[in-house]
mmCIF entry with sequence, helices, sheets and N, C-alpha, C, O atoms, coordinates in Angstrom:
data_MODEL
# 
_entry.id   MODEL 
# 
_entity.id                         1 
_entity.type                       polymer 
_entity.pdbx_number_of_molecules   1 
# 
_entity_poly.entity_id                      1 
_entity_poly.type                           'polypeptide(L)' 
_entity_poly.nstd_linkage                   no 
_entity_poly.nstd_monomer                   no 
_entity_poly.pdbx_seq_one_letter_code       MSEAIYNRMRAEREAVARRHRSQGQEEAEKLARDCRL 
_entity_poly.pdbx_seq_one_letter_code_can   MSEAIYNRMRAEREAVARRHRSQGQEEAEKLARDCRL 
_entity_poly.pdbx_strand_id                 A 
# 
loop_
_entity_poly_seq.entity_id 
_entity_poly_seq.num 
_entity_poly_seq.mon_id 
_entity_poly_seq.hetero 
1 1  MET n 
1 2  SER n 
1 3  GLU n 
1 4  ALA n 
1 5  ILE n 
1 6  TYR n 
1 7  ASN n 
1 8  ARG n 
1 9  MET n 
1 10 ARG n 
1 11 ALA n 
1 12 GLU n 
1 13 ARG n 
1 14 GLU n 
1 15 ALA n 
1 16 VAL n 
1 17 ALA n 
1 18 ARG n 
1 19 ARG n 
1 20 HIS n 
1 21 ARG n 
1 22 SER n 
1 23 GLN n 
1 24 GLY n 
1 25 GLN n 
1 26 GLU n 
1 27 GLU n 
1 28 ALA n 
1 29 GLU n 
1 30 LYS n 
1 31 LEU n 
1 32 ALA n 
1 33 ARG n 
1 34 ASP n 
1 35 CYS n 
1 36 ARG n 
1 37 LEU n 
# 
_struct_asym.id          A 
_struct_asym.entity_id   1 
# 
_struct_conf.conf_type_id            HELX_P 
_struct_conf.id                      HELX_P1 
_struct_conf.pdbx_PDB_helix_id       AA1 
_struct_conf.beg_label_comp_id       GLU 
_struct_conf.beg_label_asym_id       A 
_struct_conf.beg_label_seq_id        3 
_struct_conf.pdbx_beg_PDB_ins_code   ? 
_struct_conf.end_label_comp_id       ARG 
_struct_conf.end_label_asym_id       A 
_struct_conf.end_label_seq_id        36 
_struct_conf.pdbx_end_PDB_ins_code   ? 
_struct_conf.beg_auth_comp_id        GLU 
_struct_conf.beg_auth_asym_id        A 
_struct_conf.beg_auth_seq_id         3 
_struct_conf.end_auth_comp_id        ARG 
_struct_conf.end_auth_asym_id        A 
_struct_conf.end_auth_seq_id         36 
_struct_conf.pdbx_PDB_helix_class    1 
_struct_conf.details                 ? 
_struct_conf.pdbx_PDB_helix_length   34 
# 
_struct_conf_type.id          HELX_P 
_struct_conf_type.criteria    ? 
_struct_conf_type.reference   ? 
# 
loop_
_atom_site.group_PDB 
_atom_site.id 
_atom_site.type_symbol 
_atom_site.label_atom_id 
_atom_site.label_alt_id 
_atom_site.label_comp_id 
_atom_site.label_asym_id 
_atom_site.label_entity_id 
_atom_site.label_seq_id 
_atom_site.pdbx_PDB_ins_code 
_atom_site.Cartn_x 
_atom_site.Cartn_y 
_atom_site.Cartn_z 
_atom_site.occupancy 
_atom_site.B_iso_or_equiv 
_atom_site.pdbx_formal_charge 
_atom_site.auth_seq_id 
_atom_site.auth_comp_id 
_atom_site.auth_asym_id 
_atom_site.auth_atom_id 
_atom_site.pdbx_PDB_model_num 
ATOM 1   N N  . MET A 1 1  ? -12.693 20.302  12.338 1.00 0.00 ? 1  MET A N  1 
ATOM 2   C CA . MET A 1 1  ? -12.155 19.980  11.011 1.00 0.00 ? 1  MET A CA 1 
ATOM 3   C C  . MET A 1 1  ? -13.421 19.622  10.149 1.00 0.00 ? 1  MET A C  1 
ATOM 4   O O  . MET A 1 1  ? -14.308 18.887  10.583 1.00 0.00 ? 1  MET A O  1 
ATOM 5   N N  . SER A 1 2  ? -13.446 20.171  8.943  1.00 0.00 ? 2  SER A N  1 
ATOM 6   C CA . SER A 1 2  ? -14.595 19.858  8.104  1.00 0.00 ? 2  SER A CA 1 
ATOM 7   C C  . SER A 1 2  ? -14.559 18.426  7.580  1.00 0.00 ? 2  SER A C  1 
ATOM 8   O O  . SER A 1 2  ? -13.496 17.811  7.495  1.00 0.00 ? 2  SER A O  1 
ATOM 9   N N  . GLU A 1 3  ? -15.695 17.921  7.241  1.00 0.00 ? 3  GLU A N  1 
ATOM 10  C CA . GLU A 1 3  ? -15.741 16.587  6.725  1.00 0.00 ? 3  GLU A CA 1 
ATOM 11  C C  . GLU A 1 3  ? -14.991 16.406  5.466  1.00 0.00 ? 3  GLU A C  1 
ATOM 12  O O  . GLU A 1 3  ? -14.398 15.350  5.244  1.00 0.00 ? 3  GLU A O  1 
ATOM 13  N N  . ALA A 1 4  ? -14.993 17.433  4.598  1.00 0.00 ? 4  ALA A N  1 
ATOM 14  C CA . ALA A 1 4  ? -14.301 17.319  3.293  1.00 0.00 ? 4  ALA A CA 1 
ATOM 15  C C  . ALA A 1 4  ? -12.818 17.206  3.500  1.00 0.00 ? 4  ALA A C  1 
ATOM 16  O O  . ALA A 1 4  ? -12.159 16.486  2.750  1.00 0.00 ? 4  ALA A O  1 
ATOM 17  N N  . ILE A 1 5  ? -12.257 17.884  4.482  1.00 0.00 ? 5  ILE A N  1 
ATOM 18  C CA . ILE A 1 5  ? -10.823 17.779  4.783  1.00 0.00 ? 5  ILE A CA 1 
ATOM 19  C C  . ILE A 1 5  ? -10.522 16.420  5.333  1.00 0.00 ? 5  ILE A C  1 
ATOM 20  O O  . ILE A 1 5  ? -9.515  15.814  4.969  1.00 0.00 ? 5  ILE A O  1 
ATOM 21  N N  . TYR A 1 6  ? -11.356 15.933  6.190  1.00 0.00 ? 6  TYR A N  1 
ATOM 22  C CA . TYR A 1 6  ? -11.202 14.639  6.753  1.00 0.00 ? 6  TYR A CA 1 
ATOM 23  C C  . TYR A 1 6  ? -11.245 13.525  5.679  1.00 0.00 ? 6  TYR A C  1 
ATOM 24  O O  . TYR A 1 6  ? -10.455 12.581  5.694  1.00 0.00 ? 6  TYR A O  1 
ATOM 25  N N  . ASN A 1 7  ? -12.183 13.682  4.772  1.00 0.00 ? 7  ASN A N  1 
ATOM 26  C CA . ASN A 1 7  ? -12.323 12.661  3.707  1.00 0.00 ? 7  ASN A CA 1 
ATOM 27  C C  . ASN A 1 7  ? -11.090 12.724  2.782  1.00 0.00 ? 7  ASN A C  1 
ATOM 28  O O  . ASN A 1 7  ? -10.606 11.679  2.346  1.00 0.00 ? 7  ASN A O  1 
ATOM 29  N N  . ARG A 1 8  ? -10.587 13.903  2.482  1.00 0.00 ? 8  ARG A N  1 
ATOM 30  C CA . ARG A 1 8  ? -9.367  14.004  1.601  1.00 0.00 ? 8  ARG A CA 1 
ATOM 31  C C  . ARG A 1 8  ? -8.177  13.349  2.332  1.00 0.00 ? 8  ARG A C  1 
ATOM 32  O O  . ARG A 1 8  ? -7.431  12.588  1.716  1.00 0.00 ? 8  ARG A O  1 
ATOM 33  N N  . MET A 1 9  ? -7.994  13.627  3.603  1.00 0.00 ? 9  MET A N  1 
ATOM 34  C CA . MET A 1 9  ? -6.921  13.074  4.356  1.00 0.00 ? 9  MET A CA 1 
ATOM 35  C C  . MET A 1 9  ? -7.011  11.553  4.345  1.00 0.00 ? 9  MET A C  1 
ATOM 36  O O  . MET A 1 9  ? -6.014  10.863  4.134  1.00 0.00 ? 9  MET A O  1 
ATOM 37  N N  . ARG A 1 10 ? -8.167  11.062  4.565  1.00 0.00 ? 10 ARG A N  1 
ATOM 38  C CA . ARG A 1 10 ? -8.433  9.602   4.598  1.00 0.00 ? 10 ARG A CA 1 
ATOM 39  C C  . ARG A 1 10 ? -8.070  8.967   3.252  1.00 0.00 ? 10 ARG A C  1 
ATOM 40  O O  . ARG A 1 10 ? -7.411  7.930   3.178  1.00 0.00 ? 10 ARG A O  1 
ATOM 41  N N  . ALA A 1 11 ? -8.524  9.628   2.210  1.00 0.00 ? 11 ALA A N  1 
ATOM 42  C CA . ALA A 1 11 ? -8.216  9.098   0.840  1.00 0.00 ? 11 ALA A CA 1 
ATOM 43  C C  . ALA A 1 11 ? -6.753  9.067   0.568  1.00 0.00 ? 11 ALA A C  1 
ATOM 44  O O  . ALA A 1 11 ? -6.241  8.114   -0.019 1.00 0.00 ? 11 ALA A O  1 
ATOM 45  N N  . GLU A 1 12 ? -6.045  10.137  1.001  1.00 0.00 ? 12 GLU A N  1 
ATOM 46  C CA . GLU A 1 12 ? -4.537  10.108  0.899  1.00 0.00 ? 12 GLU A CA 1 
ATOM 47  C C  . GLU A 1 12 ? -3.877  9.018   1.604  1.00 0.00 ? 12 GLU A C  1 
ATOM 48  O O  . GLU A 1 12 ? -2.946  8.398   1.091  1.00 0.00 ? 12 GLU A O  1 
ATOM 49  N N  . ARG A 1 13 ? -4.353  8.753   2.824  1.00 0.00 ? 13 ARG A N  1 
ATOM 50  C CA . ARG A 1 13 ? -3.775  7.725   3.638  1.00 0.00 ? 13 ARG A CA 1 
ATOM 51  C C  . ARG A 1 13 ? -4.036  6.323   3.039  1.00 0.00 ? 13 ARG A C  1 
ATOM 52  O O  . ARG A 1 13 ? -3.181  5.439   3.092  1.00 0.00 ? 13 ARG A O  1 
ATOM 53  N N  . GLU A 1 14 ? -5.218  6.157   2.481  1.00 0.00 ? 14 GLU A N  1 
ATOM 54  C CA . GLU A 1 14 ? -5.614  4.910   1.856  1.00 0.00 ? 14 GLU A CA 1 
ATOM 55  C C  . GLU A 1 14 ? -4.749  4.658   0.581  1.00 0.00 ? 14 GLU A C  1 
ATOM 56  O O  . GLU A 1 14 ? -4.338  3.530   0.310  1.00 0.00 ? 14 GLU A O  1 
ATOM 57  N N  . ALA A 1 15 ? -4.501  5.705   -0.157 1.00 0.00 ? 15 ALA A N  1 
ATOM 58  C CA . ALA A 1 15 ? -3.630  5.592   -1.314 1.00 0.00 ? 15 ALA A CA 1 
ATOM 59  C C  . ALA A 1 15 ? -2.246  5.142   -0.904 1.00 0.00 ? 15 ALA A C  1 
ATOM 60  O O  . ALA A 1 15 ? -1.692  4.224   -1.509 1.00 0.00 ? 15 ALA A O  1 
ATOM 61  N N  . VAL A 1 16 ? -1.666  5.777   0.128  1.00 0.00 ? 16 VAL A N  1 
ATOM 62  C CA . VAL A 1 16 ? -0.333  5.355   0.584  1.00 0.00 ? 16 VAL A CA 1 
ATOM 63  C C  . VAL A 1 16 ? -0.353  3.899   1.108  1.00 0.00 ? 16 VAL A C  1 
ATOM 64  O O  . VAL A 1 16 ? 0.608   3.163   0.883  1.00 0.00 ? 16 VAL A O  1 
ATOM 65  N N  . ALA A 1 17 ? -1.370  3.494   1.765  1.00 0.00 ? 17 ALA A N  1 
ATOM 66  C CA . ALA A 1 17 ? -1.490  2.153   2.272  1.00 0.00 ? 17 ALA A CA 1 
ATOM 67  C C  . ALA A 1 17 ? -1.579  1.126   1.122  1.00 0.00 ? 17 ALA A C  1 
ATOM 68  O O  . ALA A 1 17 ? -1.008  0.038   1.198  1.00 0.00 ? 17 ALA A O  1 
ATOM 69  N N  . ARG A 1 18 ? -2.314  1.506   0.052  1.00 0.00 ? 18 ARG A N  1 
ATOM 70  C CA . ARG A 1 18 ? -2.397  0.595   -1.095 1.00 0.00 ? 18 ARG A CA 1 
ATOM 71  C C  . ARG A 1 18 ? -1.029  0.483   -1.770 1.00 0.00 ? 18 ARG A C  1 
ATOM 72  O O  . ARG A 1 18 ? -0.654  -0.596  -2.228 1.00 0.00 ? 18 ARG A O  1 
ATOM 73  N N  . ARG A 1 19 ? -0.300  1.561   -1.833 1.00 0.00 ? 19 ARG A N  1 
ATOM 74  C CA . ARG A 1 19 ? 1.051   1.521   -2.408 1.00 0.00 ? 19 ARG A CA 1 
ATOM 75  C C  . ARG A 1 19 ? 2.008   0.685   -1.662 1.00 0.00 ? 19 ARG A C  1 
ATOM 76  O O  . ARG A 1 19 ? 2.819   -0.042  -2.237 1.00 0.00 ? 19 ARG A O  1 
ATOM 77  N N  . HIS A 1 20 ? 1.912   0.790   -0.332 1.00 0.00 ? 20 HIS A N  1 
ATOM 78  C CA . HIS A 1 20 ? 2.817   -0.002  0.509  1.00 0.00 ? 20 HIS A CA 1 
ATOM 79  C C  . HIS A 1 20 ? 2.415   -1.526  0.414  1.00 0.00 ? 20 HIS A C  1 
ATOM 80  O O  . HIS A 1 20 ? 3.288   -2.392  0.353  1.00 0.00 ? 20 HIS A O  1 
ATOM 81  N N  . ARG A 1 21 ? 1.173   -1.805  0.404  1.00 0.00 ? 21 ARG A N  1 
ATOM 82  C CA . ARG A 1 21 ? 0.757   -3.257  0.266  1.00 0.00 ? 21 ARG A CA 1 
ATOM 83  C C  . ARG A 1 21 ? 1.250   -3.816  -1.082 1.00 0.00 ? 21 ARG A C  1 
ATOM 84  O O  . ARG A 1 21 ? 1.765   -4.931  -1.166 1.00 0.00 ? 21 ARG A O  1 
ATOM 85  N N  . SER A 1 22 ? 1.072   -2.997  -2.129 1.00 0.00 ? 22 SER A N  1 
ATOM 86  C CA . SER A 1 22 ? 1.504   -3.463  -3.432 1.00 0.00 ? 22 SER A CA 1 
ATOM 87  C C  . SER A 1 22 ? 3.044   -3.738  -3.424 1.00 0.00 ? 22 SER A C  1 
ATOM 88  O O  . SER A 1 22 ? 3.471   -4.780  -3.922 1.00 0.00 ? 22 SER A O  1 
ATOM 89  N N  . GLN A 1 23 ? 3.832   -2.871  -2.898 1.00 0.00 ? 23 GLN A N  1 
ATOM 90  C CA . GLN A 1 23 ? 5.234   -3.031  -2.847 1.00 0.00 ? 23 GLN A CA 1 
ATOM 91  C C  . GLN A 1 23 ? 5.567   -4.232  -2.028 1.00 0.00 ? 23 GLN A C  1 
ATOM 92  O O  . GLN A 1 23 ? 6.507   -4.945  -2.380 1.00 0.00 ? 23 GLN A O  1 
ATOM 93  N N  . GLY A 1 24 ? 4.863   -4.512  -0.954 1.00 0.00 ? 24 GLY A N  1 
ATOM 94  C CA . GLY A 1 24 ? 5.141   -5.660  -0.092 1.00 0.00 ? 24 GLY A CA 1 
ATOM 95  C C  . GLY A 1 24 ? 4.814   -6.944  -0.830 1.00 0.00 ? 24 GLY A C  1 
ATOM 96  O O  . GLY A 1 24 ? 5.544   -7.926  -0.700 1.00 0.00 ? 24 GLY A O  1 
ATOM 97  N N  . GLN A 1 25 ? 3.734   -6.962  -1.602 1.00 0.00 ? 25 GLN A N  1 
ATOM 98  C CA . GLN A 1 25 ? 3.379   -8.115  -2.362 1.00 0.00 ? 25 GLN A CA 1 
ATOM 99  C C  . GLN A 1 25 ? 4.410   -8.403  -3.415 1.00 0.00 ? 25 GLN A C  1 
ATOM 100 O O  . GLN A 1 25 ? 4.745   -9.568  -3.630 1.00 0.00 ? 25 GLN A O  1 
ATOM 101 N N  . GLU A 1 26 ? 4.922   -7.413  -4.074 1.00 0.00 ? 26 GLU A N  1 
ATOM 102 C CA . GLU A 1 26 ? 5.995   -7.564  -5.040 1.00 0.00 ? 26 GLU A CA 1 
ATOM 103 C C  . GLU A 1 26 ? 7.187   -8.195  -4.374 1.00 0.00 ? 26 GLU A C  1 
ATOM 104 O O  . GLU A 1 26 ? 7.764   -9.132  -4.926 1.00 0.00 ? 26 GLU A O  1 
ATOM 105 N N  . GLU A 1 27 ? 7.584   -7.724  -3.210 1.00 0.00 ? 27 GLU A N  1 
ATOM 106 C CA . GLU A 1 27 ? 8.750   -8.237  -2.481 1.00 0.00 ? 27 GLU A CA 1 
ATOM 107 C C  . GLU A 1 27 ? 8.515   -9.671  -2.123 1.00 0.00 ? 27 GLU A C  1 
ATOM 108 O O  . GLU A 1 27 ? 9.416   -10.494 -2.285 1.00 0.00 ? 27 GLU A O  1 
ATOM 109 N N  . ALA A 1 28 ? 7.327   -10.014 -1.635 1.00 0.00 ? 28 ALA A N  1 
ATOM 110 C CA . ALA A 1 28 ? 7.047   -11.344 -1.232 1.00 0.00 ? 28 ALA A CA 1 
ATOM 111 C C  . ALA A 1 28 ? 7.087   -12.295 -2.461 1.00 0.00 ? 28 ALA A C  1 
ATOM 112 O O  . ALA A 1 28 ? 7.591   -13.413 -2.352 1.00 0.00 ? 28 ALA A O  1 
ATOM 113 N N  . GLU A 1 29 ? 6.591   -11.881 -3.555 1.00 0.00 ? 29 GLU A N  1 
ATOM 114 C CA . GLU A 1 29 ? 6.694   -12.732 -4.842 1.00 0.00 ? 29 GLU A CA 1 
ATOM 115 C C  . GLU A 1 29 ? 8.104   -12.907 -5.245 1.00 0.00 ? 29 GLU A C  1 
ATOM 116 O O  . GLU A 1 29 ? 8.491   -13.994 -5.675 1.00 0.00 ? 29 GLU A O  1 
ATOM 117 N N  . LYS A 1 30 ? 8.923   -11.849 -5.123 1.00 0.00 ? 30 LYS A N  1 
ATOM 118 C CA . LYS A 1 30 ? 10.328  -11.952 -5.440 1.00 0.00 ? 30 LYS A CA 1 
ATOM 119 C C  . LYS A 1 30 ? 11.035  -12.950 -4.570 1.00 0.00 ? 30 LYS A C  1 
ATOM 120 O O  . LYS A 1 30 ? 11.797  -13.782 -5.065 1.00 0.00 ? 30 LYS A O  1 
ATOM 121 N N  . LEU A 1 31 ? 10.793  -12.880 -3.266 1.00 0.00 ? 31 LEU A N  1 
ATOM 122 C CA . LEU A 1 31 ? 11.446  -13.802 -2.311 1.00 0.00 ? 31 LEU A CA 1 
ATOM 123 C C  . LEU A 1 31 ? 10.978  -15.240 -2.578 1.00 0.00 ? 31 LEU A C  1 
ATOM 124 O O  . LEU A 1 31 ? 11.759  -16.181 -2.441 1.00 0.00 ? 31 LEU A O  1 
ATOM 125 N N  . ALA A 1 32 ? 9.692   -15.410 -2.963 1.00 0.00 ? 32 ALA A N  1 
ATOM 126 C CA . ALA A 1 32 ? 9.149   -16.792 -3.210 1.00 0.00 ? 32 ALA A CA 1 
ATOM 127 C C  . ALA A 1 32 ? 9.956   -17.355 -4.433 1.00 0.00 ? 32 ALA A C  1 
ATOM 128 O O  . ALA A 1 32 ? 10.403  -18.502 -4.418 1.00 0.00 ? 32 ALA A O  1 
ATOM 129 N N  . ARG A 1 33 ? 10.119  -16.519 -5.468 1.00 0.00 ? 33 ARG A N  1 
ATOM 130 C CA . ARG A 1 33 ? 10.811  -16.920 -6.691 1.00 0.00 ? 33 ARG A CA 1 
ATOM 131 C C  . ARG A 1 33 ? 12.227  -17.359 -6.302 1.00 0.00 ? 33 ARG A C  1 
ATOM 132 O O  . ARG A 1 33 ? 12.674  -18.447 -6.665 1.00 0.00 ? 33 ARG A O  1 
ATOM 133 N N  . ASP A 1 34 ? 12.901  -16.517 -5.579 1.00 0.00 ? 34 ASP A N  1 
ATOM 134 C CA . ASP A 1 34 ? 14.300  -16.746 -5.176 1.00 0.00 ? 34 ASP A CA 1 
ATOM 135 C C  . ASP A 1 34 ? 14.414  -18.056 -4.429 1.00 0.00 ? 34 ASP A C  1 
ATOM 136 O O  . ASP A 1 34 ? 15.387  -18.786 -4.616 1.00 0.00 ? 34 ASP A O  1 
ATOM 137 N N  . CYS A 1 35 ? 13.433  -18.377 -3.575 1.00 0.00 ? 35 CYS A N  1 
ATOM 138 C CA . CYS A 1 35 ? 13.502  -19.592 -2.752 1.00 0.00 ? 35 CYS A CA 1 
ATOM 139 C C  . CYS A 1 35 ? 13.356  -20.858 -3.602 1.00 0.00 ? 35 CYS A C  1 
ATOM 140 O O  . CYS A 1 35 ? 13.898  -21.914 -3.276 1.00 0.00 ? 35 CYS A O  1 
ATOM 141 N N  . ARG A 1 36 ? 12.625  -20.721 -4.675 1.00 0.00 ? 36 ARG A N  1 
ATOM 142 C CA . ARG A 1 36 ? 12.358  -21.864 -5.547 1.00 0.00 ? 36 ARG A CA 1 
ATOM 143 C C  . ARG A 1 36 ? 13.564  -22.239 -6.467 1.00 0.00 ? 36 ARG A C  1 
ATOM 144 O O  . ARG A 1 36 ? 13.670  -23.350 -6.987 1.00 0.00 ? 36 ARG A O  1 
ATOM 145 N N  . LEU A 1 37 ? 14.429  -21.265 -6.619 1.00 0.00 ? 37 LEU A N  1 
ATOM 146 C CA . LEU A 1 37 ? 15.590  -21.487 -7.524 1.00 0.00 ? 37 LEU A CA 1 
ATOM 147 C C  . LEU A 1 37 ? 16.571  -22.446 -6.844 1.00 0.00 ? 37 LEU A C  1 
ATOM 148 O O  . LEU A 1 37 ? 17.612  -22.772 -7.416 1.00 0.00 ? 37 LEU A O  1 
# 
């Protein structure tokens, strides 16, 4: 597999991981707000 293909695959996976972490952080903040009410 060429390095360019590998790098593109890695970048795509990193983007997905960032999106998942962002969604998880939003959920954590929502839960924290709900607990304080």
